[in-house]
N, C-alpha and C positions, 0 to 999 in steps of 0.2 A: 666895273662901271656898267650900269644898266643902259641898254640901247633899245629904242623902240617906244612902246607904249609906257606911259607913266600912270594913267588912270583908266578905269573901266566902270561902267554902270551896269548893274545886274537887273534882271527882269523885275525883281521886287522893288527896285528903286534905290537900293543901297549903292554907294560909290566906293570903289576899291582903289587902293594905291599900291604900287609895286616898289619894294625897297630891296636893298642889298640883302642877300640871304646869309645864312649861317653855314657852318660846315655840313656838307652833304646836300645842301639845297642852294642853288645859285640865286634864287629869287624868293622873297617873302611877300605874300599877298596879305594886306592889312585892310580892314574895314575902315575907310576914312570918314564916311558919313553914313549913319543908319537912317533909312527913310522912315518917315512917320507911319506909313501904311504897311511896313514890313512886319510880318508875323513870325519870321524865322528866329527862334531863340538863339541860334548859333551866331547870328550877326550882331556883334557887340562892337561899338565904336572903339577904335585904337587897338583892337586885338587881332592877331593874325588868324587867317583862315587856313587850316591845315589840309593837306592832301592825304586822303585816307585810302588811295588806290593801293591795292595789294602789291602791285608790281614795284612800287617804290619803297616798300617796307621789307626789312629782313624777315625771314620765316619765323613764326612763333612756335612751331611744333617740329618734331623730329621728321625729317624727310626720309622715305625708304631709299635704300641703295638701288642703283640701276641694275637690272638683271643683264647678265652677259648674253650674247647671242648663242644660239645652240643650233646644231644641225639635226635635221630630221633623219630618223632611221629609215633605210629603204632597201 
């Protein structure tokens, strides 16, 4: 169950709504109403707005193994 905010208004004038999320994401953000003056093509009414932050996505490339610690010769 969602708690707190149910709607938000962006600077471009579009109105967002928050819905129950899917697996891996607790909340889905959906464009509820697109503002007439909005020029952002990603804002489409009734479509979800996705979070593209790298921290929330699994890596898409091979990650190097961590190097083990070493002692300096002395």
